[in-house]
C-alpha positions in Angstrom: -47.8 87.3 48.1 -47.0 83.5 48.3 -44.1 82.6 46.0 -45.9 79.6 44.3 -48.9 81.8 43.7 -46.8 84.5 42.1 -45.1 81.9 39.9 -48.4 80.3 38.8 -49.9 83.7 38.1 -47.0 84.7 35.9 -47.0 81.3 34.0 -50.7 81.8 33.2 -50.0 85.3 32.1 -47.2 84.1 29.9 -49.6 81.7 28.1 -52.4 84.2 27.6 -50.7 87.7 27.6 -47.5 89.5 26.9 -44.9 86.8 26.8 -41.8 88.9 27.0 -43.2 91.0 29.9 -44.1 87.9 31.8 -40.7 86.5 31.3 -39.1 89.6 32.7 -41.3 89.4 35.8 -40.3 85.8 36.4 -36.6 86.8 35.9 -36.9 89.4 38.7 -38.4 86.8 41.1 -35.7 84.3 40.1 -32.9 86.7 41.0 -34.1 86.7 44.5 -34.7 82.9 44.7 -31.9 81.3 42.8 -31.9 78.3 45.1 -35.4 77.4 44.1 -34.9 74.7 41.5 -38.6 74.4 40.6 -38.5 78.2 39.7 -35.3 77.7 37.8 -37.0 74.9 35.8 -40.0 77.0 35.0 -37.8 79.9 34.0 -35.9 77.5 31.6 -39.1 76.3 30.1 -40.2 79.8 29.3 -36.7 80.6 27.9 -37.0 77.6 25.7 -40.4 78.7 24.4 -38.9 82.2 23.7 -36.0 80.6 21.8 -33.6 81.9 24.4 -31.9 78.6 24.1 -28.5 79.5 25.5 -30.1 80.7 28.7 -32.4 77.7 28.9 -29.5 75.4 28.3 -27.5 76.9 31.2 -30.4 76.4 33.6 -31.1 72.8 32.4 -27.5 71.9 32.8 -27.5 73.3 36.3 -30.5 71.1 37.2 -28.9 68.1 35.6 -25.6 68.6 37.4 -27.1 69.1 40.9 -30.2 66.8 40.8 -30.0 64.6 37.7 -33.3 66.2 36.7 -34.9 64.0 34.0 -37.3 66.6 32.7 -34.4 69.0 32.3 -32.6 66.4 30.3 -35.6 65.8 28.0 -36.0 69.5 27.4 -32.3 69.9 26.8 -32.2 67.3 24.1 -35.3 68.9 22.5 -33.4 72.2 22.3 -30.6 70.3 20.6 -33.1 68.8 18.1 -34.4 72.3 17.3 -30.9 73.5 16.7 -30.0 70.4 14.7 -27.4 69.3 17.2 -28.4 65.7 16.8 -25.2 64.1 18.2 -25.5 66.1 21.4 -29.2 65.2 21.6 -28.3 61.5 21.1 -25.8 61.6 23.9 -28.3 63.1 26.3 -30.9 60.5 25.3 -28.5 57.7 26.0 -27.8 59.1 29.5 -31.5 59.2 30.2 -32.0 55.6 29.0 -29.3 54.5 31.3 -31.2 56.0 34.3 -34.7 55.0 33.2 -36.3 53.3 30.3 -38.8 55.8 29.0 -40.9 54.9 26.0 -41.2 58.4 24.5 -37.5 58.9 24.9 -36.9 55.7 22.9 -39.1 57.1 20.2 -37.3 60.4 20.3 -34.1 58.3 19.8 -35.7 56.9 16.6 -36.4 60.5 15.4 -32.7 61.4 16.1 -31.6 58.4 14.1 -33.8 59.5 11.2 -32.2 63.0 11.4 -28.8 61.4 11.4 -29.7 59.5 8.3 -29.6 56.2 10.2 -32.8 55.3 8.6 -32.7 51.5 9.3 -32.0 52.2 13.0 -34.9 54.6 13.2 -37.2 52.1 11.5 -36.1 49.3 13.8 -37.2 51.1 17.0 -40.5 52.1 15.4 -41.2 48.6 14.2 -40.6 47.3 17.8 -43.3 49.6 19.1 -45.7 49.0 16.2 -45.6 45.3 16.9 -46.9 46.2 20.4 -49.4 48.6 19.0 -49.9 49.0 15.3 -51.7 52.3 15.8 -48.8 53.9 17.6 -48.9 57.3 15.9 -45.5 58.5 17.0 -43.8 55.5 15.4 -45.9 55.7 12.3 -45.0 59.4 11.9 -41.3 58.7 12.2 -41.5 55.8 9.6 -43.4 58.2 7.3 -40.7 60.7 7.7 -38.1 58.1 6.8 -39.9 57.3 3.6 -40.2 61.0 2.9 -36.4 61.5 3.3 -35.8 58.5 1.0 -38.0 60.3 -1.6 -40.4 57.3 -1.4 -43.3 59.7 -1.6 -46.0 57.1 -2.3 -45.1 55.0 0.8 -44.8 58.2 2.9 -48.2 59.4 1.8 -49.8 56.0 2.5 -48.4 56.0 6.1 -49.6 59.6 6.8 -53.0 58.8 5.3 -53.2 55.7 7.6 -52.5 58.0 10.6 -55.4 60.2 9.6 -57.7 57.2 9.5 -56.8 56.6 13.1 -56.9 60.3 14.0 -58.1 62.7 11.4 -56.8 65.7 13.5 -53.2 64.5 13.7 -51.3 67.7 13.1 -48.0 66.0 12.3 -49.6 63.8 9.6 -51.4 66.8 8.0 -48.3 68.9 8.2 -46.2 66.2 6.7 -48.6 65.6 3.8 -48.5 69.3 3.1 -44.7 69.2 3.0 -44.7 66.1 0.7 -47.1 67.6 -1.8 -45.1 70.9 -1.7 -41.9 68.9 -2.4 -43.8 67.2 -5.3 -44.8 70.7 -6.5 -48.5 69.9 -6.1 -49.1 73.2 -4.4 -52.9 72.9 -4.3 -52.9 69.7 -2.3 -50.1 71.0 -0.1 -52.2 74.1 0.7 -55.3 71.9 1.4 -53.4 69.9 4.1 -51.7 72.9 5.7 -55.1 74.7 5.9 -56.7 71.6 7.5 -53.9 71.6 10.1 -54.5 75.3 10.8 -58.2 74.7 11.3 -57.3 72.4 14.1 -54.5 74.5 15.6 -54.0 78.0 14.3 -51.3 78.7 16.8 -48.8 76.1 15.6 -45.5 77.8 14.8 -44.4 74.9 12.5 -47.6 74.9 10.4 -47.7 78.7 10.1 -44.1 78.6 9.0 -44.7 75.9 6.4 -47.8 77.5 4.9 -46.0 80.8 4.7 -43.3 79.1 2.7 -45.9 77.6 0.4 -47.4 81.0 -0.3 -43.9 82.3 -1.1 -43.6 79.6 -3.8 -47.0 80.5 -5.1 -45.8 84.1 -5.3 -48.5 85.2 -2.9 -46.1 87.3 -0.9 -48.7 89.2 1.1 -50.1 86.0 2.5 -46.7 84.6 3.2 -45.6 87.7 5.1 -48.9 87.6 7.1 -48.4 84.0 8.2 -44.8 84.6 9.1 -45.8 87.6 11.3 -48.5 85.4 12.9 -45.8 82.8 13.7 -43.7 85.6 15.3 -46.5 86.6 17.6 -46.6 83.0 18.9 -42.8 82.5 18.8 -41.4 86.1 19.0 -37.7 85.2 19.3 -37.5 82.6 16.5 -34.5 83.1 14.2 -35.9 80.9 11.4 -39.0 83.1 11.0 -36.9 86.2 10.7 -34.7 84.5 8.2 -37.8 83.4 6.2 -39.1 86.9 6.2 -35.8 88.1 5.0 -36.1 85.7 2.0 -39.5 87.1 1.2 -38.2 90.7 1.2 -35.2 89.6 -0.9 -37.6 88.1 -3.4 -39.4 91.4 -3.5 -36.0 93.2 -4.0 -36.5 95.1 -0.7 -33.0 94.5 0.5 -33.2 96.9 3.4 -36.0 94.9 5.1 -34.3 91.7 4.0 -31.0 92.5 5.8 -32.8 93.9 8.8 -34.6 90.6 9.3 -31.6 88.5 8.6 -29.5 90.4 11.1 -32.2 89.9 13.7 -32.1 86.2 13.0 -28.3 86.1 13.1 -28.2 87.9 16.5 -30.4 85.1 17.9 -28.5 82.2 16.2 -25.1 83.3 15.0 -23.9 79.9 13.8 -26.9 79.1 11.5 -25.7 78.3 8.0 -29.0 79.1 6.3 -29.2 82.6 7.9 -25.6 83.4 6.7 -26.4 82.0 3.3 -29.4 84.4 3.0 -27.3 87.4 4.0 -24.6 86.3 1.5 -27.1 86.2 -1.4 -28.3 89.7 -0.6 -24.8 91.1 -0.6 -23.8 89.1 -3.7 -26.8 90.5 -5.6 -25.8 94.0 -4.6 -22.3 93.2 -5.9 -20.9 93.7 -2.4 -18.7 90.7 -2.9 -16.4 91.0 0.1 -19.4 90.9 2.5 -21.2 88.3 0.3 -18.3 85.8 0.4 -17.8 86.5 4.1 -21.2 85.1 4.8 -21.3 82.6 1.9 -19.2 80.1 3.8 -22.1 79.9 6.2 -23.4 77.3 3.8 -20.7 74.9 5.2 -22.8 74.8 8.4 -25.9 73.5 6.5 -26.8 69.8 6.8 -25.5 69.1 3.3 -22.0 70.3 4.3 -21.7 68.9 7.8 -22.4 65.8 9.8 -24.3 64.4 6.8 -22.3 61.2 6.5 -18.8 59.9 7.2 -17.5 61.3 3.8 -18.6 64.8 4.7 -17.3 64.5 8.3 -13.9 63.4 6.9 -13.7 66.5 4.6 -14.7 68.8 7.4 -11.9 67.5 9.6 -9.5 69.5 7.2 -11.8 72.2 5.9 -10.1 75.5 5.2 -12.1 78.6 6.2 -9.5 81.3 6.7 -10.1 84.8 5.3 -6.6 84.8 3.6 -4.6 82.2 1.8 -1.6 82.2 4.1 -0.9 78.5 4.1 0.8 78.4 0.7 3.1 75.5 1.7 0.3 73.3 2.7 -1.0 70.5 0.4 -4.6 71.5 -0.7 -7.4 69.5 -2.1 -10.2 71.4 -3.9 -13.5 69.5 -3.9 -16.5 70.4 -6.0 -19.8 71.9 -4.9 -23.0 69.9 -5.2 -23.6 69.8 -9.0 -21.7 69.8 -12.2 -23.1 73.3 -13.1 -21.5 74.8 -9.9 -18.4 72.9 -10.6 -18.1 74.5 -14.1 -18.9 78.0 -12.6 -16.3 77.9 -9.9 -13.7 76.4 -12.2 -13.4 80.0 -13.5 -11.2 80.6 -10.4 -9.1 77.4 -10.7 -6.3 78.9 -12.7 -5.8 81.7 -10.2 -5.8 79.3 -7.3 -3.4 76.9 -8.9 -1.0 79.8 -9.7 -1.1 80.8 -6.0 -1.0 77.3 -4.3 1.3 75.1 -6.2 0.8 72.0 -4.0 -2.9 71.4 -5.0 -5.1 68.7 -6.3 -8.5 69.3 -7.7 -11.1 66.5 -7.8 -13.6 66.8 -10.6 -16.5 65.0 -12.3 -15.0 62.5 -14.7 -17.0 64.1 -17.6 -15.1 67.3 -17.1 -11.6 65.9 -16.5 -10.3 66.3 -20.1 -12.0 69.7 -20.5 -10.2 71.0 -17.3 -6.9 69.4 -18.2 -7.0 71.1 -21.6 -8.2 74.4 -20.4 -5.7 74.7 -17.6 -2.9 72.9 -19.5 -0.1 74.4 -17.3 -1.6 72.6 -14.3 -3.1 69.6 -16.1 -1.6 67.1 -13.7 -3.4 68.7 -10.8 -6.8 67.5 -12.0 -8.0 64.1 -10.8 -11.3 62.2 -10.9 -13.7 62.7 -8.0 -13.0 60.2 -5.2 -9.3 59.7 -6.2 -8.2 61.2 -2.8 -11.4 61.6 -0.8 -12.1 57.8 -1.1 -8.6 56.8 -0.3 -7.8 57.2 3.4 -4.0 56.9 2.9 -3.9 59.6 0.2 -6.4 61.8 2.2 -4.2 61.7 5.3 -1.4 63.3 3.2 -3.7 66.4 2.5 -3.3 69.4 4.9 -6.3 71.5 3.9 -9.6 70.9 2.0 -11.5 73.8 0.3 -14.8 73.7 -1.4 -14.7 75.2 -4.9 -17.3 77.9 -4.1 -15.2 79.2 -1.2 -12.6 80.4 -3.7 -14.8 83.4 -4.4 -13.7 85.1 -1.2 -10.1 85.2 -2.5 -10.5 85.8 -6.2 -13.9 87.6 -6.8 -13.7 90.5 -4.3 -15.2 93.1 -6.7 -16.9 93.3 -10.1 -13.6 94.0 -11.8 -12.1 90.7 -10.7 -14.5 88.6 -12.8 -13.2 87.1 -16.1 -14.6 88.7 -19.2 -13.5 85.9 -21.6 -14.3 82.3 -21.9 -12.2 80.2 -19.6 -12.8 76.6 -20.8 -11.4 75.4 -24.2 -13.1 72.9 -26.5 -11.2 70.1 -28.3 -10.4 71.4 -31.8 -10.5 68.0 -33.5 -13.8 67.2 -31.8 -15.2 70.5 -32.9 -14.2 69.9 -36.6 -15.9 66.5 -36.4 -19.1 68.0 -35.0 -19.1 70.7 -37.7 -18.7 68.0 -40.3 -21.7 66.1 -38.9 -23.8 69.3 -38.8 -22.9 70.2 -42.5 -26.0 68.3 -43.7 -28.2 71.0 -42.0 -28.2 73.9 -44.6 -30.3 76.6 -43.0 -28.5 79.9 -42.2 -28.8 79.9 -38.4 -28.3 77.1 -35.8 -30.2 77.4 -32.6 -29.8 75.1 -29.5 -32.5 74.5 -27.0 -32.5 73.1 -23.4 -35.7 73.6 -21.4 -35.7 71.3 -18.4 -33.9 70.8 -15.0 -33.9 67.6 -13.1 -33.1 66.2 -9.6 -33.9 69.4 -7.8 -37.0 70.3 -5.7 -37.3 73.5 -7.8 -36.9 71.6 -11.1 -40.5 72.3 -12.2 -40.2 76.0 -11.3 -37.1 76.3 -13.4 -38.3 74.2 -16.3 -40.4 74.9 -19.4 -42.4 72.8 -21.8 -41.5 72.6 -25.5 -44.8 74.3 -26.3 -43.5 77.4 -24.3 -40.7 77.7 -27.0 -43.1 77.4 -30.0 -42.4 81.0 -31.2 -38.7 80.0 -31.8 -39.9 77.3 -34.2 -41.8 80.0 -36.3 -38.5 81.6 -37.2 -37.3 81.3 -40.8 -34.1 79.8 -42.0 -33.2 78.2 -38.6 -32.1 74.7 -37.7 -33.1 74.0 -34.1 -31.1 71.4 -32.1 -32.0 69.5 -29.0 -29.5 70.0 -26.2 -31.8 68.7 -23.4 -30.4 65.7 -21.4 -32.8 63.3 -19.7 -35.9 61.4 -20.8 -37.5 63.9 -23.2 -37.8 61.9 -26.4 -41.6 61.4 -26.1 -42.0 65.1 -25.5 -39.9 65.9 -28.6 -41.8 63.4 -30.8 -45.2 64.8 -29.6 -44.0 68.4 -30.3 -42.6 67.5 -33.7 -45.8 65.8 -34.8 -47.6 69.2 -34.6 -44.8 71.6 -35.5 -43.8 72.5 -39.1 -40.3 73.3 -38.1 -38.9 70.3 -36.2 -36.6 70.0 -33.2 -33.6 68.1 -34.4 -32.5 65.3 -32.0 -28.9 64.1 -32.7 -29.1 60.5 -31.8 -25.3 60.0 -32.0 -24.8 62.6 -29.2 -24.8 61.5 -25.5 -26.3 64.6 -23.9 -25.7 63.4 -20.4 -22.1 62.1 -20.5 -20.2 63.4 -23.5 -19.4 67.0 -22.3 -16.6 67.3 -24.9 -19.1 66.8 -27.8 -21.8 68.9 -26.1 -19.3 71.7 -25.8 -18.3 71.4 -29.5 -22.0 71.4 -30.5 -22.6 74.5 -28.4 -19.7 76.2 -30.0 -21.2 75.5 -33.4 -24.4 77.3 -32.7 -25.4 80.9 -33.4 -27.3 81.1 -30.2 -28.3 78.8 -27.3 -31.7 79.2 -25.5 -31.8 77.5 -22.1 -33.1 77.4 -18.6 -30.8 77.3 -15.6 -29.2 73.9 -15.8 -25.6 72.5 -16.2 -25.6 72.9 -20.0 -26.1 76.7 -19.4 -22.9 76.8 -17.4 -21.0 74.8 -20.1 -22.2 77.3 -22.7 -21.2 80.3 -20.6 -17.8 78.8 -19.8 -16.8 78.5 -23.5 -18.3 81.8 -24.6 -21.4 80.7 -26.5 -24.0 83.4 -27.0 -26.8 82.3 -24.7 -30.2 83.4 -23.6 -30.9 82.0 -20.1 -34.6 82.0 -18.9 -34.3 82.3 -15.2 -37.0 81.3 -12.7 -38.6 83.3 -9.8 -36.2 84.5 -7.1 -37.1 81.7 -4.6 -35.8 79.1 -7.1 -32.7 80.9 -8.4 -29.0 80.6 -7.5 -26.9 83.6 -6.6 -25.0 83.7 -9.9 -28.2 84.2 -12.0 -30.0 86.4 -9.5 -28.9 89.8 -10.8 -30.4 93.3 -10.9 -29.7 93.6 -14.6 -29.9 91.1 -17.5 -26.2 90.1 -17.2 -24.2 88.0 -14.8 -20.6 88.7 -14.0 -19.8 85.0 -14.2 -20.4 84.6 -17.9 -20.1 87.5 -20.3 -21.8 85.7 -23.2 -25.0 84.9 -21.3 -28.0 87.3 -21.2 -30.7 86.7 -18.6 -34.5 87.0 -19.0 -37.2 86.4 -16.4 -39.3 83.3 -17.0 -42.6 85.3 -16.7 -41.4 87.9 -19.3 -40.5 85.0 -21.6 -43.8 83.4 -21.2 -45.6 86.7 -21.9 -44.0 86.6 -25.4 -42.0 89.8 -24.6 -38.9 87.9 -25.9 -38.1 87.9 -29.6 -35.1 85.8 -30.7 -35.0 87.7 -34.0 -33.5 90.6 -32.1 -30.5 88.5 -31.2 -30.1 86.8 -34.6 -30.6 90.1 -36.5 -33.3 88.5 -38.7 
């Protein structure tokens, strides 16, 4: 049979039949015809479609080396884009543009700039092409993505809607609108756009993946699993789909299937931070802490922890990721995780670390500085404000190793017995007495604190409650109820108080965002604190305040709250209750106050 005919037959079979079987047939032919570069190219294309990216990369590099193959270069940088290797992709694009000025490659460069957070550079290229053609859909799409990344949702929506006026079947615009509305937590609109996209192309891996993620957040797990499995039929070797399936099974507490899918994903893409993070959460929930922490540092390979900006790249140049603390003579800098809540949580290990590594500095949020200095008084001089070293190149050059606070778990929380049972942060006694004096005008027997909202997080709505959801608490007798909710909630409080007999007391003299010292003293003055998962919950747990924490669904929950029982090993004074159980009125605060 003619070689070209064989190749074309297999390529058609690949598109319409058993993809893996077709690939194996083409491999057999290639082994006998390794000098045929066209065959090598087609083999690489199929490898790329099957996510056998290492194999495809090898073949593309061969073609680039021996014949400067432009198509191979383009496909190579597309692999890098899929694998989030944006600097490598940019290098290949620049090589192509030196050989030939290709418009689509220029636009791909704009997309790379967008991914590297070089937003203005991305917009500049797109504006150049839009001046030539104001209906250039590729450039409009990238500009829309730029607005999306800047959280300028109204402008992003306008751009994508303009694209649909030009072409109402534009998959990228429909998909992006779905993603934007999902980010805005308008799940009905998000579903509408994803379904429209699927009507046009029901074999798009990206859209199937996104709508499955949407159904996960709508708690429609059967639909989510179904769409992920459809995506796998189209793209059978995709690590991200296996990882997303793992998250679904993890939500459903089917850890056996969760691990099975995560390991499949990891075997395909061993360096992926999100896959490792998923595995770590499974093990941490099972209290298999040694394995959990082993994979937990995979988060350092996520975009938020690498190549995000010059600051992050500087930290990563000295990041410490060893399994053991052998470098006790080195000068260490501990930097916080992403929010003040995590910072409080992981500070429970600071004393142990400071005892082990004498030559250490710990950068912390300025609102926590005095709290940490007091609580770890033996090491008080080790605590400094955030940026004191990381923003000073001369001081940073004197540091040997950088370690993120969350990474301390692998050294100090290896089993359930290693967690602290007692409070680990200490309030200011003088401040506490002052707060008690201020509260003396409130004469009821019990003092209850409330916090019901989370902000600045895509899952904030899923985690949050309305004050009306807490109305049963206000029916309790002999209780003064105090607002401990930071943020712009005054109108909500006033509206609630206008219709409630028992009022929520708002202490106008208390800065609930900045004054952590007074917040801690107020928390310590309470009989009980009822909250959702926000930074105030961490503060309450750290000082030993009796707390009821209303936790969201699994997809919106952090590992330290995601427990098989109603307790977390991180804070002995906190009891956990599922949000759905709370909303079903199965929670009665009188049981905790002994009313």
